[in-house]
PDB file with SEQRES, HELIX, SHEET and CRYST1 records, atoms N, CA, C and O in Angstrom:
SEQRES   1 A   30  MET ASP ARG GLY SER ARG SER LYS ASP ALA LEU LEU ASP          
SEQRES   2 A   30  ALA ALA GLU ARG LEU ILE ALA GLU ARG GLY PHE GLU VAL          
SEQRES   3 A   30  PRO LEU ARG GLU                                              
HELIX    1 AA1 ARG A    3  GLU A   21  1                                  19    
CRYST1    1.000    1.000    1.000  90.00  90.00  90.00 P 1           1          
ATOM      1  N   MET A   1    -102.751 -42.303  72.957  1.00  0.00           N  
ATOM      2  CA  MET A   1    -101.910 -42.641  71.792  1.00  0.00           C  
ATOM      3  C   MET A   1    -101.294 -44.024  72.000  1.00  0.00           C  
ATOM      4  O   MET A   1    -100.673 -44.293  73.028  1.00  0.00           O  
ATOM      5  N   ASP A   2    -101.475 -44.885  71.019  1.00  0.00           N  
ATOM      6  CA  ASP A   2    -100.907 -46.225  71.185  1.00  0.00           C  
ATOM      7  C   ASP A   2     -99.456 -46.240  70.727  1.00  0.00           C  
ATOM      8  O   ASP A   2     -99.011 -45.356  69.996  1.00  0.00           O  
ATOM      9  N   ARG A   3     -98.731 -47.253  71.168  1.00  0.00           N  
ATOM     10  CA  ARG A   3     -97.287 -47.289  70.918  1.00  0.00           C  
ATOM     11  C   ARG A   3     -96.984 -47.449  69.434  1.00  0.00           C  
ATOM     12  O   ARG A   3     -95.965 -46.949  68.957  1.00  0.00           O  
ATOM     13  N   GLY A   4     -97.851 -48.139  68.695  1.00  0.00           N  
ATOM     14  CA  GLY A   4     -97.585 -48.353  67.274  1.00  0.00           C  
ATOM     15  C   GLY A   4     -97.526 -47.049  66.504  1.00  0.00           C  
ATOM     16  O   GLY A   4     -96.613 -46.838  65.707  1.00  0.00           O  
ATOM     17  N   SER A   5     -98.505 -46.160  66.738  1.00  0.00           N  
ATOM     18  CA  SER A   5     -98.512 -44.910  65.978  1.00  0.00           C  
ATOM     19  C   SER A   5     -97.378 -44.003  66.440  1.00  0.00           C  
ATOM     20  O   SER A   5     -96.827 -43.243  65.644  1.00  0.00           O  
ATOM     21  N   ARG A   6     -97.023 -44.079  67.734  1.00  0.00           N  
ATOM     22  CA  ARG A   6     -95.918 -43.247  68.215  1.00  0.00           C  
ATOM     23  C   ARG A   6     -94.601 -43.668  67.589  1.00  0.00           C  
ATOM     24  O   ARG A   6     -93.803 -42.816  67.196  1.00  0.00           O  
ATOM     25  N   SER A   7     -94.361 -44.973  67.490  1.00  0.00           N  
ATOM     26  CA  SER A   7     -93.095 -45.424  66.898  1.00  0.00           C  
ATOM     27  C   SER A   7     -93.090 -45.123  65.405  1.00  0.00           C  
ATOM     28  O   SER A   7     -92.032 -44.864  64.831  1.00  0.00           O  
ATOM     29  N   LYS A   8     -94.266 -45.154  64.766  1.00  0.00           N  
ATOM     30  CA  LYS A   8     -94.332 -44.805  63.343  1.00  0.00           C  
ATOM     31  C   LYS A   8     -93.968 -43.331  63.161  1.00  0.00           C  
ATOM     32  O   LYS A   8     -93.232 -42.982  62.238  1.00  0.00           O  
ATOM     33  N   ASP A   9     -94.480 -42.471  64.037  1.00  0.00           N  
ATOM     34  CA  ASP A   9     -94.136 -41.056  63.963  1.00  0.00           C  
ATOM     35  C   ASP A   9     -92.639 -40.863  64.173  1.00  0.00           C  
ATOM     36  O   ASP A   9     -92.018 -40.040  63.501  1.00  0.00           O  
ATOM     37  N   ALA A  10     -92.060 -41.614  65.099  1.00  0.00           N  
ATOM     38  CA  ALA A  10     -90.628 -41.496  65.364  1.00  0.00           C  
ATOM     39  C   ALA A  10     -89.826 -41.924  64.137  1.00  0.00           C  
ATOM     40  O   ALA A  10     -88.816 -41.303  63.806  1.00  0.00           O  
ATOM     41  N   LEU A  11     -90.273 -42.978  63.465  1.00  0.00           N  
ATOM     42  CA  LEU A  11     -89.575 -43.431  62.253  1.00  0.00           C  
ATOM     43  C   LEU A  11     -89.680 -42.373  61.163  1.00  0.00           C  
ATOM     44  O   LEU A  11     -88.707 -42.111  60.456  1.00  0.00           O  
ATOM     45  N   LEU A  12     -90.861 -41.762  61.022  1.00  0.00           N  
ATOM     46  CA  LEU A  12     -91.030 -40.718  60.010  1.00  0.00           C  
ATOM     47  C   LEU A  12     -90.129 -39.531  60.328  1.00  0.00           C  
ATOM     48  O   LEU A  12     -89.496 -38.974  59.431  1.00  0.00           O  
ATOM     49  N   ASP A  13     -90.067 -39.140  61.608  1.00  0.00           N  
ATOM     50  CA  ASP A  13     -89.202 -38.025  61.989  1.00  0.00           C  
ATOM     51  C   ASP A  13     -87.751 -38.334  61.649  1.00  0.00           C  
ATOM     52  O   ASP A  13     -87.048 -37.482  61.106  1.00  0.00           O  
ATOM     53  N   ALA A  14     -87.298 -39.538  61.960  1.00  0.00           N  
ATOM     54  CA  ALA A  14     -85.918 -39.918  61.681  1.00  0.00           C  
ATOM     55  C   ALA A  14     -85.660 -39.931  60.177  1.00  0.00           C  
ATOM     56  O   ALA A  14     -84.617 -39.465  59.718  1.00  0.00           O  
ATOM     57  N   ALA A  15     -86.609 -40.462  59.413  1.00  0.00           N  
ATOM     58  CA  ALA A  15     -86.441 -40.510  57.958  1.00  0.00           C  
ATOM     59  C   ALA A  15     -86.385 -39.103  57.387  1.00  0.00           C  
ATOM     60  O   ALA A  15     -85.564 -38.817  56.515  1.00  0.00           O  
ATOM     61  N   GLU A  16     -87.258 -38.219  57.876  1.00  0.00           N  
ATOM     62  CA  GLU A  16     -87.252 -36.841  57.382  1.00  0.00           C  
ATOM     63  C   GLU A  16     -85.927 -36.164  57.695  1.00  0.00           C  
ATOM     64  O   GLU A  16     -85.408 -35.406  56.875  1.00  0.00           O  
ATOM     65  N   ARG A  17     -85.372 -36.434  58.885  1.00  0.00           N  
ATOM     66  CA  ARG A  17     -84.082 -35.833  59.237  1.00  0.00           C  
ATOM     67  C   ARG A  17     -82.981 -36.342  58.311  1.00  0.00           C  
ATOM     68  O   ARG A  17     -82.168 -35.555  57.827  1.00  0.00           O  
ATOM     69  N   LEU A  18     -82.948 -37.655  58.058  1.00  0.00           N  
ATOM     70  CA  LEU A  18     -81.923 -38.225  57.178  1.00  0.00           C  
ATOM     71  C   LEU A  18     -82.046 -37.640  55.776  1.00  0.00           C  
ATOM     72  O   LEU A  18     -81.043 -37.284  55.157  1.00  0.00           O  
ATOM     73  N   ILE A  19     -83.274 -37.543  55.276  1.00  0.00           N  
ATOM     74  CA  ILE A  19     -83.500 -36.993  53.934  1.00  0.00           C  
ATOM     75  C   ILE A  19     -83.038 -35.537  53.894  1.00  0.00           C  
ATOM     76  O   ILE A  19     -82.378 -35.123  52.941  1.00  0.00           O  
ATOM     77  N   ALA A  20     -83.377 -34.763  54.917  1.00  0.00           N  
ATOM     78  CA  ALA A  20     -82.998 -33.352  54.950  1.00  0.00           C  
ATOM     79  C   ALA A  20     -81.474 -33.210  54.969  1.00  0.00           C  
ATOM     80  O   ALA A  20     -80.927 -32.313  54.328  1.00  0.00           O  
ATOM     81  N   GLU A  21     -80.794 -34.087  55.699  1.00  0.00           N  
ATOM     82  CA  GLU A  21     -79.334 -34.015  55.767  1.00  0.00           C  
ATOM     83  C   GLU A  21     -78.710 -34.259  54.402  1.00  0.00           C  
ATOM     84  O   GLU A  21     -77.623 -33.760  54.112  1.00  0.00           O  
ATOM     85  N   ARG A  22     -79.400 -35.031  53.561  1.00  0.00           N  
ATOM     86  CA  ARG A  22     -78.852 -35.314  52.233  1.00  0.00           C  
ATOM     87  C   ARG A  22     -79.319 -34.293  51.203  1.00  0.00           C  
ATOM     88  O   ARG A  22     -78.986 -34.403  50.023  1.00  0.00           O  
ATOM     89  N   GLY A  23     -80.083 -33.306  51.642  1.00  0.00           N  
ATOM     90  CA  GLY A  23     -80.468 -32.225  50.740  1.00  0.00           C  
ATOM     91  C   GLY A  23     -81.717 -32.501  49.928  1.00  0.00           C  
ATOM     92  O   GLY A  23     -81.992 -31.790  48.961  1.00  0.00           O  
ATOM     93  N   PHE A  24     -82.479 -33.520  50.300  1.00  0.00           N  
ATOM     94  CA  PHE A  24     -83.717 -33.808  49.574  1.00  0.00           C  
ATOM     95  C   PHE A  24     -84.905 -33.254  50.343  1.00  0.00           C  
ATOM     96  O   PHE A  24     -84.923 -33.254  51.574  1.00  0.00           O  
ATOM     97  N   GLU A  25     -85.898 -32.781  49.596  1.00  0.00           N  
ATOM     98  CA  GLU A  25     -87.141 -32.334  50.228  1.00  0.00           C  
ATOM     99  C   GLU A  25     -88.227 -33.319  49.834  1.00  0.00           C  
ATOM    100  O   GLU A  25     -88.791 -33.229  48.744  1.00  0.00           O  
ATOM    101  N   VAL A  26     -88.516 -34.253  50.717  1.00  0.00           N  
ATOM    102  CA  VAL A  26     -89.531 -35.257  50.406  1.00  0.00           C  
ATOM    103  C   VAL A  26     -90.570 -35.285  51.521  1.00  0.00           C  
ATOM    104  O   VAL A  26     -90.292 -35.785  52.611  1.00  0.00           O  
ATOM    105  N   PRO A  27     -91.751 -34.758  51.265  1.00  0.00           N  
ATOM    106  CA  PRO A  27     -92.796 -34.799  52.292  1.00  0.00           C  
ATOM    107  C   PRO A  27     -93.310 -36.223  52.482  1.00  0.00           C  
ATOM    108  O   PRO A  27     -93.881 -36.810  51.562  1.00  0.00           O  
ATOM    109  N   LEU A  28     -93.106 -36.778  53.678  1.00  0.00           N  
ATOM    110  CA  LEU A  28     -93.540 -38.150  53.932  1.00  0.00           C  
ATOM    111  C   LEU A  28     -94.948 -38.180  54.511  1.00  0.00           C  
ATOM    112  O   LEU A  28     -95.628 -39.206  54.466  1.00  0.00           O  
ATOM    113  N   ARG A  29     -95.376 -37.047  55.054  1.00  0.00           N  
ATOM    114  CA  ARG A  29     -96.712 -36.987  55.654  1.00  0.00           C  
ATOM    115  C   ARG A  29     -97.668 -36.295  54.715  1.00  0.00           C  
ATOM    116  O   ARG A  29     -97.259 -35.486  53.882  1.00  0.00           O  
ATOM    117  N   GLU A  30     -98.946 -36.613  54.848  1.00  0.00           N  
ATOM    118  CA  GLU A  30     -99.948 -35.965  53.999  1.00  0.00           C  
ATOM    119  C   GLU A  30    -100.503 -34.755  54.715  1.00  0.00           C  
ATOM    120  O   GLU A  30    -101.365 -34.060  54.176  1.00  0.00           O  
TER     121      GLU A  30                                                      
END                                                                             
């Protein structure tokens, strides 16, 4: 696994957590 895709996954995880905390359900992954 290269560092670029790992950091992208980390950003998606963080974004999903922030969205969930605000009560939104937004699937960022396909």
